[in-house]
C-alpha positions in Angstrom: 104.7 100.1 1.6 103.9 97.6 4.4 103.2 98.3 8.3 106.6 96.7 8.7 108.1 98.6 5.9 106.8 102.0 7.2 107.7 100.9 10.9 111.4 100.0 10.4 111.7 103.2 8.2 110.8 105.5 11.0 111.5 103.8 14.2 114.7 103.1 15.4 115.8 99.0 15.6 116.4 98.7 19.4 114.3 95.7 19.4 114.7 92.3 17.6 110.8 92.0 16.6 109.2 89.3 15.5 107.3 89.6 11.7 103.8 89.7 13.3 101.9 93.0 13.0 98.9 93.1 15.7 96.0 94.4 14.8 93.6 93.4 17.4 93.0 90.8 20.7 89.9 89.4 22.7 90.4 87.3 25.6 93.5 85.5 25.4 93.9 85.6 21.6 94.9 88.1 19.0 94.7 88.4 15.6 97.3 90.1 12.9 96.7 92.5 10.1 95.6 89.5 7.7 93.5 88.1 10.1 95.3 84.8 11.7 95.0 84.0 15.2 97.3 83.5 17.9 96.9 82.2 21.3 99.2 84.3 23.7 101.5 82.6 26.0 103.3 85.5 26.5 100.5 88.2 27.2 103.2 91.2 26.6 105.8 89.6 28.5 103.3 89.2 31.5 101.5 92.9 31.2 98.0 91.4 29.9 97.5 89.6 32.8 93.6 89.6 32.3 94.5 88.8 28.2 93.2 91.6 25.6 90.4 93.8 26.0 89.2 92.1 29.3 85.2 94.0 29.4 85.4 94.7 32.7 88.7 96.3 32.9 88.0 98.2 29.5 84.8 99.6 30.8 86.7 100.9 33.7 89.6 102.5 31.7 87.1 103.9 29.3 85.1 105.3 31.8 88.0 107.2 33.2 89.2 108.3 29.8 86.1 110.3 29.3 86.3 111.8 32.9 89.7 112.9 33.5 92.5 111.5 31.5 95.2 113.6 33.3 96.4 116.2 36.1 99.4 117.4 37.5 100.7 115.4 41.0 100.4 118.9 42.4 96.4 117.9 43.1 94.7 115.2 43.7 92.2 112.4 42.3 89.9 110.1 43.8 91.0 107.2 41.4 94.6 107.4 42.5 93.6 107.6 46.3 91.4 104.4 45.8 94.1 102.5 44.2 96.8 103.4 46.4 94.3 102.6 49.2 93.6 98.9 47.8 97.3 98.3 46.6 98.4 99.1 50.2 96.0 96.8 51.7 96.6 93.7 49.3 100.1 93.9 49.7 100.0 94.9 53.5 102.4 97.8 52.7 102.3 101.5 54.4 102.9 103.5 51.4 104.0 103.8 47.7 105.2 106.0 44.9 103.7 105.9 41.4 105.6 105.8 38.3 105.2 104.5 34.5 107.3 101.2 34.1 109.5 98.7 36.2 112.8 100.3 35.5 111.5 104.0 37.1 110.1 101.9 39.8 113.3 100.1 40.5 115.2 103.9 40.4 112.8 105.2 43.0 113.8 102.0 45.3 117.5 102.7 44.5 116.8 106.4 45.2 115.2 105.7 48.5 117.5 102.6 49.8 120.0 105.8 49.4 118.8 108.5 51.2 117.2 106.2 54.2 121.1 105.4 54.6 121.8 108.8 54.5 119.3 110.6 56.5 120.3 107.8 59.5 123.8 107.1 59.1 125.7 110.0 56.6 127.7 109.4 53.6 129.5 106.6 52.8 127.1 103.8 53.2 125.4 103.8 49.8 126.5 100.8 47.7 123.6 98.2 46.9 124.1 94.6 46.5 122.7 93.0 43.5 123.0 89.6 42.1 124.6 87.9 39.5 122.5 87.4 36.5 119.7 89.7 37.3 117.7 92.2 35.4 116.6 95.5 37.0 116.1 97.8 33.5 117.8 99.9 30.9 117.9 103.5 32.5 121.6 104.2 33.6 121.0 103.3 37.4 119.2 100.1 36.7 121.5 98.9 33.9 124.2 99.8 36.3 122.5 97.6 39.3 121.9 94.3 36.5 124.1 91.8 37.5 124.9 90.9 33.7 128.0 91.7 31.8 126.6 91.3 28.7 124.5 94.6 29.6 127.6 96.6 30.6 128.8 97.7 27.3 128.9 101.1 25.2 127.5 103.7 27.8 130.4 104.2 29.5 130.6 105.1 32.6 128.2 103.3 34.5 126.9 104.3 37.8 129.2 103.4 40.8 127.8 102.1 43.9 126.7 98.4 43.0 128.4 95.4 43.9 127.5 91.6 42.7 126.7 88.8 44.4 126.1 85.6 43.2 122.9 84.2 43.5 122.2 81.5 46.1 125.7 81.8 47.6 125.5 82.8 51.3 129.2 82.8 51.5 129.6 85.8 48.9 126.7 87.6 50.3 128.1 87.6 54.1 131.9 88.7 52.6 130.4 91.5 50.8 127.7 92.7 53.0 130.0 95.6 54.6 129.3 98.6 56.5 129.4 100.7 52.9 126.0 98.5 51.8 122.6 100.4 52.4 120.5 97.5 50.7 120.4 94.5 48.8 118.1 94.2 45.7 116.7 90.7 44.4 114.5 89.1 42.4 112.8 85.9 43.9 112.9 84.5 40.6 115.4 85.9 37.9 113.0 86.2 35.0 115.4 87.7 32.1 118.2 85.7 33.6 116.5 82.9 32.4 113.8 82.1 34.9 116.4 80.9 37.6 114.8 80.8 41.4 116.6 81.8 44.5 116.5 78.8 47.1 114.8 79.3 50.7 117.9 79.3 52.2 119.8 82.1 50.3 116.4 84.2 50.9 116.4 83.4 54.7 120.4 84.7 54.8 119.6 88.1 53.0 116.8 88.9 55.1 118.7 87.7 58.1 122.1 89.5 57.6 120.3 92.5 56.6 118.1 92.9 59.9 121.0 92.8 61.7 122.8 95.9 59.8 120.0 97.8 59.3 120.6 97.3 55.6 117.2 97.3 53.6 116.0 94.7 51.2 114.8 95.5 48.1 112.4 93.0 46.3 112.3 93.4 42.3 108.5 91.9 41.7 108.4 93.7 38.5 107.8 90.2 36.7 106.8 88.3 39.7 104.4 90.2 41.3 100.8 91.0 40.8 99.4 87.4 40.7 102.0 85.8 38.5 103.4 83.5 41.0 99.7 82.4 42.4 100.4 84.7 45.3 99.9 88.1 44.9 103.8 88.5 45.4 106.1 86.3 44.9 108.1 87.0 48.4 105.0 85.2 49.8 106.0 82.1 49.1 109.6 82.8 50.7 107.5 84.4 53.9 109.2 87.3 53.4 108.3 91.1 53.0 111.1 93.0 51.8 111.5 96.5 53.1 110.8 98.0 49.6 109.1 96.0 46.9 108.5 97.2 43.2 105.8 96.3 40.7 105.0 97.2 37.2 104.2 94.9 34.1 100.7 93.1 35.0 99.9 96.0 37.7 97.4 98.1 35.2 96.5 95.2 32.9 98.5 96.8 29.6 98.4 100.8 30.5 102.1 101.9 31.7 102.1 101.9 35.4 104.8 101.0 37.9 104.9 101.5 41.5 107.7 101.5 44.3 106.2 100.1 47.6 107.3 101.0 50.9 107.3 99.5 54.7 107.7 101.3 58.0 111.3 102.2 57.4 110.8 103.6 54.4 107.4 104.9 54.1 108.4 108.7 55.4 112.0 108.8 53.2 111.0 110.8 50.1 109.9 114.4 50.6 108.5 116.9 48.7 111.1 117.7 45.7 113.2 114.3 46.4 111.6 112.5 43.8 109.1 113.0 40.8 107.0 111.8 38.2 105.0 113.7 35.2 102.6 110.7 34.5 102.9 108.9 37.8 99.5 107.7 39.0 97.8 108.7 36.2 94.2 108.3 36.1 93.4 106.0 33.3 96.4 103.7 34.4 94.8 103.8 38.2 91.2 102.8 37.0 92.7 100.1 34.7 94.7 99.1 38.2 91.8 98.9 40.2 89.6 96.5 37.8 93.2 94.4 37.9 93.3 94.3 41.6 89.5 93.7 42.0 89.7 90.4 39.7 93.1 89.5 41.3 91.4 89.7 44.7 88.0 87.7 44.0 87.5 84.8 45.7 89.6 81.6 44.5 91.0 83.8 41.9 95.0 83.2 42.6 94.0 79.6 44.0 93.1 79.1 40.2 95.8 80.5 38.9 97.9 77.9 41.0 96.2 75.2 39.8 96.2 76.3 36.3 100.5 76.5 36.5 100.8 73.1 38.1 98.7 71.6 35.2 100.9 73.3 32.7 104.0 72.4 34.2 103.0 68.6 34.9 102.0 68.4 30.9 105.7 70.1 30.2 107.2 67.5 32.1 105.8 64.6 30.1 107.9 65.7 26.8 110.9 64.1 26.2 112.6 67.2 24.8 112.2 69.0 28.1 114.9 69.0 30.6 113.5 71.2 32.9 110.9 73.4 34.1 111.6 76.3 36.5 110.2 79.5 37.8 107.2 79.9 40.2 103.3 79.6 39.3 102.6 81.1 35.3 106.1 82.3 35.2 107.5 79.1 33.5 111.0 78.5 32.1 111.6 75.4 29.6 114.9 74.0 29.6 115.5 72.2 26.6 117.6 69.1 25.8 118.5 69.6 21.7 116.1 72.3 20.3 116.9 76.2 20.2 114.5 78.3 22.4 114.4 80.8 19.6 113.8 78.3 16.9 111.0 77.1 19.0 109.6 80.5 19.0 109.7 81.4 15.9 107.9 78.0 14.7 105.3 78.2 17.3 104.3 81.7 15.8 103.9 80.2 12.4 101.4 77.6 14.1 99.5 80.4 16.0 101.4 80.1 19.4 103.1 83.4 20.8 105.3 82.2 23.5 108.8 84.2 24.9 112.5 83.3 25.5 114.8 84.1 28.4 118.5 83.1 27.0 118.5 79.7 26.3 114.9 78.6 27.7 111.6 79.1 26.3 109.6 81.4 28.6 105.7 80.9 29.2 103.9 83.9 30.8 100.3 83.1 29.7 97.3 85.5 30.8 96.4 84.8 34.1 92.8 84.8 33.1 93.6 81.8 30.4 91.4 78.7 30.2 91.9 75.0 30.5 90.6 74.7 26.8 92.8 77.5 25.7 96.0 75.8 27.6 95.7 72.4 25.8 95.5 74.0 22.9 98.3 76.1 23.2 100.5 73.1 24.7 99.6 70.6 21.8 101.0 73.2 19.7 104.0 73.3 21.5 104.8 69.9 21.7 104.3 69.2 18.5 106.9 71.4 18.0 109.2 70.0 20.8 108.8 66.5 20.1 108.8 67.0 16.2 
């Protein structure tokens, strides 16, 4: 029995998996169980931000594994305190809640927004506005918050209290921002929705209108955060700091972790017993997170990410099959003129390049540490497929 046959006979088929069995990875390359090598332009959907098994990251994680692998959140650990201090310093937030994933971080944000409003205004001010084409997770609350009809099936009844507004439509936002709303939740770039950027004027309107009514702004930076766009937070591009920001994916370099960051308004909203997570702030994940932060905040690192991202974008625009390039930094969506993104992804894998898709677009989320030579090698494969 092959690995894939064994896997499929025991694991539920909730993913449309590619026929690739990964065995090992180093840097920006991985190998399958047959020894074939691949350049990875997807980095585990943006999670392996430092690539595979970065040496300093691995040393930090392994040292923590041999020191303390887990403890209850009834107690304290220095590694969690150190990581929280550094993450707050880097992002400018007052406090945070640790969890295990992006969906959990968004669940925490939803609960915090509703409790903030309940504590201050009482019942009836619980609705949260999310954007059409958004994606916030697969738990019941985050699925209900997601602004895509394709996800709203099977699991009825969905949770009430979410209102969809068209992205970049200020009139629609203004019409729905009534006294029942406690928060607006947005992605600066809609990742799973097809790598679509919000416009500066719309983001400005969200923050201005919310400030007038004491409505919170929640920034879902699960995919855009942790240096992916060339800034630590994508909100920096827009000159904005949300009341709540959620992070996950690359935050611990490949170990499950999420974080919900709170500004001044929300820093004390969650009180003992109102929220929790058994594995949240796990020492191993925090050790990995510290290694990620140390690298991303080193001199010139994010500037280098921006330069590499600009180079990739400029090279892609030279291809006749490329209709447009969207996203920010190393979060790249490629709209094609004739070819199908799924076909391109399959052919790329055959030729030793791993890419992603987002609806009809090819999506690239390379490791932030990728080199110019590796970029050129991967782009050569991709261009050959697009131009054939």
